[in-house]
C-alpha positions as CSV (number, residue, x, y, z in Angstrom):
1,M,-24.7,-19.0,-76.4
2,P,-23.3,-21.7,-74.2
3,S,-23.3,-25.2,-75.6
4,V,-26.1,-27.8,-74.8
5,T,-23.6,-29.7,-72.6
6,V,-23.0,-26.5,-70.5
7,K,-26.7,-25.9,-70.2
8,L,-27.5,-29.4,-69.0
9,Y,-24.6,-29.3,-66.6
10,S,-25.7,-26.0,-65.3
11,A,-29.2,-27.3,-64.6
12,L,-27.9,-30.3,-62.6
13,F,-25.3,-28.1,-60.8
14,K,-28.0,-25.6,-59.7
15,F,-30.3,-28.4,-58.5
16,F,-27.7,-30.0,-56.2
17,L,-26.2,-26.7,-55.1
18,K,-29.7,-25.3,-54.1
19,R,-30.3,-28.5,-52.0
20,K,-26.9,-28.1,-50.3
21,L,-27.5,-24.4,-49.5
22,Q,-31.0,-25.1,-48.1
23,A,-29.7,-27.9,-46.0
24,F,-27.0,-25.6,-44.5
25,I,-29.6,-22.9,-43.8
26,E,-32.0,-25.4,-42.1
27,S,-29.3,-26.9,-39.9
28,P,-26.6,-24.2,-39.3
29,S,-23.5,-25.3,-37.4
30,G,-20.6,-23.6,-35.8
31,D,-17.1,-25.2,-35.5
32,P,-14.2,-23.0,-34.4
33,Y,-11.8,-25.5,-35.9
34,G,-13.8,-25.4,-39.2
35,V,-13.8,-27.6,-42.3
36,V,-12.0,-27.0,-45.5
37,S,-13.7,-29.6,-47.8
38,R,-17.0,-31.4,-48.2
39,P,-17.3,-35.2,-48.2
40,D,-19.4,-35.2,-51.4
41,E,-16.6,-33.6,-53.5
42,T,-14.1,-35.8,-55.2
43,K,-10.5,-35.3,-54.0
44,A,-7.2,-35.6,-55.8
45,A,-4.5,-37.4,-53.7
46,A,-1.3,-35.5,-53.2
47,N,1.8,-36.9,-55.0
48,P,5.1,-35.6,-53.6
49,S,7.0,-37.2,-56.4
50,F,6.9,-35.7,-59.9
51,S,4.0,-37.2,-61.9
52,D,3.7,-37.6,-65.6
53,D,2.7,-33.9,-66.1
54,G,5.9,-32.8,-64.3
55,V,4.2,-31.4,-61.1
56,A,4.7,-32.7,-57.6
57,T,2.2,-31.9,-54.8
58,K,2.0,-32.0,-51.0
59,D,-0.5,-31.1,-48.4
60,I,0.4,-29.2,-45.2
61,H,-1.7,-28.2,-42.2
62,I,-0.2,-24.9,-41.2
63,D,-2.4,-23.7,-38.3
64,P,-2.8,-25.8,-35.0
65,V,-5.8,-23.8,-33.9
66,T,-7.9,-24.2,-37.1
67,S,-8.2,-26.6,-40.0
68,L,-6.4,-24.2,-42.4
69,S,-4.2,-26.1,-44.8
70,I,-2.4,-25.7,-48.1
71,R,-1.5,-27.8,-51.1
72,I,1.9,-26.9,-52.8
73,F,2.3,-27.5,-56.6
74,L,5.9,-27.7,-57.6
75,P,6.8,-27.9,-61.4
76,D,9.8,-29.9,-62.4
77,S,11.2,-26.7,-64.0
78,A,12.3,-25.9,-60.4
79,I,15.1,-28.5,-60.9
80,V,18.1,-27.1,-62.9
81,S,19.1,-30.6,-64.1
82,P,16.3,-33.1,-63.7
83,K,18.4,-35.9,-65.0
84,S,20.7,-35.6,-62.0
85,I,18.0,-37.0,-59.8
86,P,17.3,-40.6,-60.9
87,D,13.9,-41.0,-59.2
88,L,12.6,-37.5,-60.0
89,R,9.6,-38.9,-62.0
90,I,9.0,-42.1,-60.0
91,R,5.4,-42.0,-59.0
92,S,5.5,-44.7,-56.3
93,S,6.6,-43.0,-53.1
94,R,7.9,-46.4,-51.8
95,S,10.7,-46.5,-54.3
96,S,11.8,-42.9,-53.6
97,N,11.9,-42.8,-49.8
98,K,14.4,-40.4,-48.4
99,V,15.4,-39.5,-44.9
100,S,15.1,-35.8,-43.9
101,D,17.3,-33.9,-41.5
102,N,15.2,-34.9,-38.5
103,G,15.3,-38.6,-39.3
104,V,11.8,-38.8,-40.7
105,V,11.3,-41.0,-43.7
106,Y,9.7,-39.0,-46.5
107,G,8.5,-40.5,-49.7
108,G,8.9,-37.8,-52.3
109,Y,11.1,-35.2,-53.8
110,L,13.6,-33.5,-51.4
111,P,15.8,-30.6,-52.7
112,E,19.5,-31.0,-52.6
113,K,21.0,-29.5,-49.4
114,S,23.7,-27.6,-51.4
115,G,21.0,-25.9,-53.5
116,R,23.1,-26.1,-56.6
117,N,20.4,-28.0,-58.5
118,C,17.6,-25.8,-57.3
119,R,16.0,-23.0,-59.3
120,K,14.0,-20.1,-57.6
121,L,10.5,-19.7,-58.9
122,P,7.8,-17.1,-58.2
123,I,5.0,-18.0,-55.8
124,I,1.3,-17.9,-56.7
125,L,-1.2,-18.0,-53.8
126,Q,-4.4,-19.5,-55.2
127,F,-7.8,-19.2,-53.5
128,H,-10.5,-21.6,-54.9
129,G,-14.1,-20.8,-55.5
130,G,-17.3,-22.5,-54.3
131,G,-19.5,-19.7,-53.0
132,W,-17.9,-19.8,-49.5
133,V,-19.6,-23.2,-48.7
134,S,-17.8,-25.7,-51.0
135,G,-14.7,-26.4,-53.0
136,G,-11.2,-27.0,-51.6
137,S,-7.5,-26.9,-52.3
138,D,-7.5,-30.7,-52.9
139,T,-10.6,-31.2,-55.1
140,V,-10.0,-32.7,-58.5
141,A,-11.0,-29.6,-60.4
142,N,-8.7,-27.3,-58.3
143,D,-5.9,-29.8,-58.5
144,V,-6.1,-29.8,-62.4
145,F,-6.3,-26.1,-62.6
146,C,-3.4,-25.5,-60.2
147,R,-1.2,-28.0,-62.1
148,R,-2.0,-26.2,-65.3
149,L,-1.1,-22.9,-63.6
150,A,2.2,-24.1,-62.2
151,K,3.3,-25.4,-65.6
152,L,2.1,-22.4,-67.7
153,C,3.4,-19.7,-65.3
154,D,6.6,-21.7,-64.3
155,A,5.8,-21.0,-60.7
156,V,5.2,-22.6,-57.3
157,V,1.5,-22.6,-56.7
158,V,0.2,-22.6,-53.1
159,A,-3.5,-23.5,-53.1
160,V,-5.2,-22.3,-49.9
161,G,-7.6,-24.6,-48.1
162,Y,-9.5,-21.8,-46.2
163,R,-12.3,-22.6,-43.8
164,L,-15.8,-22.9,-45.3
165,A,-19.1,-21.5,-44.2
166,P,-21.4,-21.9,-42.4
167,E,-19.1,-23.7,-39.9
168,S,-16.8,-20.7,-40.2
169,R,-18.4,-17.4,-41.2
170,Y,-16.8,-14.1,-42.1
171,P,-14.0,-13.1,-41.4
172,S,-12.6,-16.6,-41.1
173,A,-11.8,-17.1,-44.8
174,F,-10.2,-13.7,-45.1
175,D,-8.2,-14.3,-41.9
176,D,-7.0,-17.6,-43.4
177,G,-5.8,-15.8,-46.5
178,V,-3.8,-13.3,-44.4
179,K,-2.4,-16.2,-42.3
180,V,-1.0,-18.0,-45.4
181,L,0.6,-14.8,-46.7
182,N,2.3,-14.3,-43.3
183,W,3.2,-18.0,-43.3
184,V,5.0,-17.6,-46.6
185,A,6.9,-14.6,-45.2
186,K,7.8,-16.6,-42.1
187,Q,9.0,-19.5,-44.2
188,A,11.2,-17.2,-46.3
189,N,12.8,-15.8,-43.1
190,L,13.3,-19.3,-41.6
191,A,14.9,-20.5,-44.8
192,E,17.3,-17.5,-44.9
193,F,18.3,-18.1,-41.2
194,D,18.8,-21.8,-41.9
195,R,21.1,-21.3,-44.9
196,P,24.6,-22.7,-44.1
197,F,27.6,-20.5,-44.2
198,G,30.4,-21.5,-46.5
199,N,33.2,-20.2,-44.3
200,G,31.9,-21.7,-41.1
201,R,31.4,-18.3,-39.5
202,I,28.3,-16.8,-37.9
203,G,27.5,-13.5,-39.6
204,G,31.2,-13.4,-40.6
205,V,32.4,-12.4,-37.1
206,G,33.9,-15.6,-35.8
207,E,33.7,-19.3,-35.0
208,G,30.7,-20.6,-33.0
209,I,30.7,-23.1,-30.2
210,G,31.5,-26.4,-31.7
211,G,32.0,-24.6,-35.1
212,G,30.0,-21.8,-36.8
213,D,27.5,-24.1,-38.5
214,G,26.9,-26.1,-35.3
215,R,26.1,-23.1,-33.3
216,R,23.9,-21.8,-36.0
217,R,22.1,-25.1,-36.3
218,Q,21.5,-25.1,-32.5
219,I,19.8,-21.7,-32.7
220,V,17.7,-22.8,-35.6
221,D,16.6,-25.9,-33.8
222,G,15.6,-23.7,-30.8
223,F,13.1,-21.9,-33.1
224,G,12.0,-25.2,-34.6
225,A,14.0,-26.2,-37.7
226,S,11.3,-28.8,-38.6
227,M,9.0,-25.9,-39.4
228,V,11.0,-25.0,-42.5
229,E,9.2,-26.2,-45.7
230,P,11.9,-27.5,-48.0
231,W,10.1,-26.9,-51.3
232,L,9.5,-23.3,-50.6
233,A,12.9,-22.8,-48.9
234,A,14.7,-24.2,-52.0
235,H,12.5,-23.1,-54.8
236,G,10.2,-20.2,-53.7
237,D,11.0,-16.6,-54.5
238,P,8.7,-14.5,-52.1
239,S,9.8,-11.3,-53.8
240,R,7.7,-12.4,-56.8
241,C,4.3,-13.3,-55.2
242,V,1.0,-13.3,-57.1
243,L,-2.5,-13.6,-55.7
244,L,-5.0,-15.5,-57.8
245,G,-8.6,-15.9,-56.7
246,V,-11.6,-17.8,-58.3
247,S,-15.1,-16.5,-57.6
248,S,-15.4,-16.2,-53.8
249,G,-11.7,-16.8,-53.7
250,A,-11.2,-13.6,-55.7
251,N,-12.8,-11.7,-52.9
252,I,-10.3,-13.2,-50.5
253,A,-7.4,-12.5,-52.9
254,N,-8.5,-8.8,-53.2
255,Y,-8.7,-8.6,-49.4
256,V,-5.2,-10.1,-49.0
257,A,-3.9,-7.7,-51.6
258,Q,-5.3,-4.8,-49.6
259,Y,-3.7,-6.2,-46.5
260,S,-0.3,-6.5,-48.2
261,V,-0.5,-2.8,-49.2
262,E,-1.2,-1.8,-45.6
263,A,1.4,-4.1,-44.2
264,G,4.2,-2.8,-46.4
265,T,7.7,-3.8,-45.2
266,R,6.2,-5.8,-42.3
267,L,5.8,-8.6,-44.9
268,D,9.4,-8.6,-46.0
269,P,10.7,-10.4,-47.9
270,V,7.3,-11.1,-49.5
271,R,6.3,-8.7,-52.2
272,V,2.9,-9.0,-53.9
273,V,3.6,-7.9,-57.5
274,A,0.2,-8.7,-59.1
275,Q,-3.2,-10.3,-58.6
276,V,-5.7,-12.1,-60.8
277,L,-9.4,-11.9,-60.0
278,M,-11.4,-14.6,-61.9
279,Y,-15.1,-13.7,-62.1
280,P,-15.1,-12.3,-58.5
281,F,-18.1,-13.0,-56.3
282,F,-18.9,-9.3,-55.9
283,I,-22.4,-8.0,-54.9
284,G,-24.1,-4.8,-53.9
285,S,-27.5,-3.4,-52.9
286,T,-28.0,-1.4,-56.1
287,P,-28.6,-3.9,-59.0
288,T,-26.4,-3.5,-62.0
289,R,-27.5,-4.1,-65.6
290,S,-26.1,-7.7,-65.7
291,E,-27.7,-8.5,-62.3
292,I,-31.1,-7.6,-63.7
293,K,-30.7,-9.1,-67.2
294,L,-28.8,-12.3,-66.1
295,C,-30.3,-12.9,-62.6
296,N,-31.3,-16.4,-63.7
297,S,-28.1,-17.1,-65.4
298,Y,-26.2,-20.4,-65.6
299,L,-24.6,-22.2,-62.6
300,Y,-24.8,-19.5,-59.9
301,D,-27.9,-17.4,-60.3
302,K,-28.6,-14.4,-58.1
303,S,-31.1,-16.1,-55.7
304,M,-28.6,-18.9,-54.9
305,S,-25.7,-16.5,-54.5
306,L,-27.8,-14.5,-52.0
307,L,-28.2,-17.8,-50.0
308,A,-24.5,-18.3,-50.0
309,W,-23.9,-14.8,-48.7
310,K,-26.4,-15.3,-45.9
311,L,-24.5,-18.4,-44.9
312,F,-21.1,-16.6,-45.0
313,L,-21.9,-13.3,-43.3
314,P,-23.0,-13.2,-39.7
315,K,-26.7,-12.4,-39.3
316,E,-26.0,-9.2,-37.5
317,D,-23.6,-8.1,-40.3
318,F,-25.7,-9.2,-43.3
319,N,-25.6,-6.3,-45.8
320,L,-25.2,-6.5,-49.6
321,D,-22.8,-3.6,-49.4
322,H,-20.6,-5.3,-46.9
323,P,-16.9,-4.7,-47.7
324,A,-16.4,-8.4,-48.2
325,G,-18.8,-8.3,-51.2
326,N,-18.8,-4.8,-52.5
327,P,-15.3,-3.4,-53.0
328,L,-16.8,-0.2,-54.4
329,N,-19.0,0.6,-51.4
330,P,-19.1,4.4,-51.2
331,G,-18.3,4.2,-47.5
332,R,-15.1,2.1,-48.0
333,D,-12.0,3.3,-46.2
334,V,-9.5,1.4,-48.4
335,C,-7.5,3.4,-50.9
336,I,-7.3,1.5,-54.1
337,K,-4.6,3.6,-55.8
338,N,-1.8,1.5,-54.2
339,M,-3.3,-1.8,-55.2
340,P,-1.0,-4.2,-57.2
341,P,-1.6,-4.6,-60.9
342,T,-4.9,-6.5,-61.3
343,L,-6.1,-8.7,-64.1
344,T,-9.8,-9.3,-64.0
345,V,-11.5,-12.2,-65.9
346,V,-15.3,-12.1,-66.6
347,A,-17.7,-14.3,-68.5
348,E,-20.4,-13.2,-70.9
349,H,-23.3,-15.1,-69.2
350,D,-22.4,-14.3,-65.6
351,W,-24.8,-12.1,-63.7
352,M,-21.8,-10.8,-61.5
353,R,-19.8,-9.5,-64.5
354,D,-20.8,-5.8,-64.4
355,R,-19.6,-5.3,-60.8
356,A,-16.2,-6.9,-61.6
357,I,-15.9,-4.7,-64.7
358,A,-16.7,-1.6,-62.7
359,Y,-14.0,-2.5,-60.1
360,S,-11.5,-2.9,-62.9
361,E,-12.4,0.5,-64.4
362,E,-12.0,2.1,-61.0
363,L,-8.5,0.7,-60.7
364,R,-7.6,2.0,-64.1
365,K,-8.9,5.5,-63.1
366,V,-6.2,5.6,-60.4
367,N,-3.5,4.4,-62.8
368,V,-3.3,0.8,-61.7
369,D,-2.5,-1.6,-64.5
370,A,-5.9,-3.4,-64.5
371,P,-6.7,-5.1,-67.9
372,L,-10.0,-6.9,-68.4
373,L,-10.4,-10.3,-70.1
374,D,-14.0,-10.8,-71.3
375,Y,-14.8,-14.3,-72.7
376,K,-17.7,-14.8,-75.1
377,D,-20.2,-17.7,-74.7
378,T,-18.9,-18.5,-71.2
379,V,-20.5,-18.9,-67.8
380,H,-19.4,-18.3,-64.2
381,E,-16.3,-20.5,-63.3
382,F,-16.0,-21.5,-67.0
383,A,-12.2,-22.0,-66.6
384,T,-12.1,-23.8,-63.2
385,L,-15.1,-26.2,-63.0
386,D,-14.3,-29.9,-63.4
387,A,-16.7,-30.3,-66.4
388,L,-15.4,-27.3,-68.2
389,L,-11.7,-27.5,-67.6
390,N,-10.9,-29.0,-71.0
391,T,-13.0,-26.6,-73.1
392,P,-11.1,-24.3,-75.5
393,Q,-12.2,-21.2,-73.5
394,A,-10.8,-22.7,-70.3
395,Q,-7.5,-23.5,-71.8
396,A,-7.2,-20.1,-73.6
397,C,-8.1,-18.3,-70.3
398,S,-5.3,-20.1,-68.4
399,E,-2.8,-19.3,-71.2
400,D,-3.9,-15.6,-71.3
401,I,-3.5,-15.4,-67.5
402,A,0.0,-16.9,-67.7
403,I,1.1,-14.4,-70.4
404,W,0.0,-11.4,-68.3
405,V,1.3,-12.7,-65.0
406,K,4.8,-13.4,-66.5
407,K,5.1,-9.6,-67.2
408,Y,5.4,-9.2,-63.4
409,I,7.1,-12.4,-62.3
410,S,9.8,-12.7,-64.9
411,L,13.3,-11.8,-63.8
412,R,14.6,-8.4,-64.9
413,G,16.0,-8.7,-68.4
414,H,13.9,-11.7,-69.2
415,E,10.4,-10.2,-69.2
416,F,9.7,-11.4,-72.8
417,S,11.5,-14.7,-72.6
418,Y,8.2,-16.5,-72.8
C-alpha cells in the first residue's frame, strides 16, 4: 500500500483539484491565444548557463498565433571539452554575457561557431501531465523531472508547453504537439542550410557574389537566420527523436507518434525512434476491472477525471470513446502496427492502469516492441509529481526509462555503452 505521506498528499491534492475543476466548469472561458500555465503553480526560472546539476535551460515561444512555448534542457555532456569554456558553469548570466550573430546580448551558453566542441545528442520531446487543465513545461516538478531525464538519457529534452483547457479545448493540445515536432524538423533544415562551407563554395559549384559564404549568408538571412535555435542546431540529432508523455501528455505523445507514422518522409530529417507513455490518461465507455475496483483511487479518481475530460472535449464531441481518450476504440482508423517502439509505465493503485496495459498488449500483438513497467505500491503520476519525485520508485522509474530508451537512441555500435 502507498505510504501515509502519499495518502495525506493525495487527500489534499484531490480537494484542491476538485475545487479547480468545478471553478472551470462554472466559469468556462475561451481564449484563442490560450494559456500554458496556471498562476497558482510554482515555476522554475530558466537558467541558460549550466547550473550545478550540469543542465542549462531556456524558454522559447515558437508560435506567434498562440501561446505555445517550449523549454529546452541541455546537459553539459553536449560539450566535448567543458574545460575549454571557462564560464560553462557560471550561474550568473551577467558574468557570461555573449553577443550573438545578430548583435543581441545573450546571457548564457552559446555553442562554438566551428562546432568542434559540440556533440550531437538525441532529442526527447516531453509532454507534461495535469489532466489537460494544469501543469506546464516550466513548473518546478516538470523542471526537475526533465533535468533528471536529460542527464540519465544523455539527451536534449524539449518540454512542450501546450495550451490548456478549458481556454483551449481539443484538438489544441494535440495540434501543439504536432507543431513542435514540425518545428524541430524546420530547425534541423535551417541548421543544415546555415552550415558554413569550408571551401567557400555554394553547393560545390562555384564562388558566390562577394564570396560563397557571403552569398549563402544573404540567402539564409532572407529566410530569417535569427529563427535558428543555436542549442538544437549545434547539439540536436533529429534522426534520434523520442516522444515521452506523462498522463494526459501521454495521450498527446501517442497522437504525435501516429502523426509521425502518417507523415513519413515529410518530417525529414526527424525520425521518431521510440515513445514512452507514463500512466496514460486513457478512458472508455466500457469500464475495465481497474476502473471499477480503483474508481476512488489516489490523486486522480474517476469522477474527477471525467470532469477534466468534459473540460477538454467540446460539448458536441464529448464521448468516452473519443479517439483522444480511447486508442482502442473499435471504430478507430489508425493502424497501430507501424507505431514506434513503445514503453508503457503503469502504477499499481491507478484506476487507469488496465486500459494502458491493454494498449500495450495490442501493440505487442502486431509485433511492436512494447514492454510494460508495472510499479508496486505506486499511484498515478508517482514519478513526476513534486511531492513524490525523490521517492525510490520515482528514481527507479526514471532510470528504467533511460535504460530502455538508450536501446534506440545510442549510436550504432554503442548500444550497450551505458
